[in-house]
C-alpha positions in Angstrom: 114.6 -47.7 -25.8 118.3 -47.7 -25.6 118.4 -45.6 -22.5 116.0 -48.1 -20.7 118.4 -50.9 -21.6 121.4 -49.0 -20.4 119.6 -48.0 -17.0 118.4 -51.6 -16.5 121.7 -53.1 -17.1 123.4 -50.7 -14.7 120.7 -51.3 -12.0 121.3 -55.0 -12.3 125.3 -54.5 -12.1 124.8 -52.3 -9.0 122.4 -54.7 -7.3 124.9 -57.7 -8.0 127.9 -55.6 -6.8 126.3 -54.8 -3.7 125.1 -58.3 -3.2 128.6 -59.8 -3.3 129.5 -57.8 0.0 127.3 -60.2 2.4 127.7 -63.3 0.1 131.5 -63.2 0.2 131.9 -61.4 3.8 132.9 -64.6 5.5 135.1 -66.3 2.4 137.2 -63.3 2.4 139.6 -61.7 4.7 141.1 -58.6 4.0 144.6 -57.4 5.6 144.6 -55.1 8.4 146.1 -52.3 6.4 143.7 -52.6 3.8 140.7 -52.6 6.5 142.3 -49.6 7.8 142.5 -47.6 4.6 139.0 -48.6 3.3 137.5 -45.1 4.6 140.1 -43.2 3.1 139.8 -45.1 -0.2 135.9 -44.0 -0.2 136.9 -40.4 0.5 139.7 -39.8 -2.0 137.4 -40.3 -5.2 134.7 -38.1 -3.4 137.4 -35.3 -2.8 138.8 -35.3 -6.2 135.0 -35.0 -7.7 134.3 -32.0 -5.3 137.7 -30.2 -6.3 137.3 -30.9 -10.1 133.5 -29.8 -9.7 134.4 -26.9 -7.6 137.4 -25.3 -9.7 136.5 -26.0 -13.2 133.8 -25.1 -15.5 133.1 -26.4 -18.9 136.6 -28.1 -19.1 138.9 -25.3 -18.0 139.8 -23.2 -14.8 136.7 -21.5 -13.3 138.5 -18.4 -12.1 140.5 -16.8 -9.3 137.0 -15.8 -7.5 135.8 -19.1 -7.3 139.0 -20.5 -6.0 138.9 -18.0 -3.3 135.4 -18.9 -2.4 136.2 -22.6 -2.1 139.8 -21.7 -0.1 137.5 -19.7 2.4 135.0 -22.5 2.6 137.7 -24.9 3.4 139.3 -22.8 6.1 135.9 -22.2 7.8 135.1 -25.9 7.5 138.5 -27.0 9.0 137.4 -24.6 11.9 134.3 -26.5 12.5 131.9 -23.3 11.5 128.3 -23.8 11.0 127.3 -24.8 7.3 125.1 -21.7 6.6 128.1 -19.4 7.8 130.2 -21.1 5.4 128.0 -21.0 2.4 127.4 -17.5 3.0 131.0 -16.5 3.6 132.0 -18.5 0.4 129.1 -17.2 -2.0 130.2 -13.6 -0.4 133.9 -13.8 -1.1 133.4 -15.1 -4.6 130.7 -12.5 -5.3 132.8 -9.5 -4.0 135.9 -10.9 -6.2 133.9 -10.9 -9.2 132.1 -7.5 -8.3 135.6 -6.0 -8.5 136.5 -7.6 -11.7 138.4 -10.7 -10.5 136.8 -13.7 -12.3 
């Protein structure tokens, strides 16, 4: 029962948060610098979440093999390689390093 109440409260809170944007759109003017930084402000927490999830496991460092796989994926993504190639290369790098004893 508590779980249902928690989900309901979070749902109402999320809905009210989303509703404030359209309601306050004409009443609130943001400085140009803030408007320019809004897309970056959304990307920063997502990047932090991705890095934390990719490099840690059970609260500690996930190992050098995973770090190398993430680095390979990052380099290939910056070179605009196709997603399938990125996934295969990152997984292959991690697997080969783990196979060779580097965890």
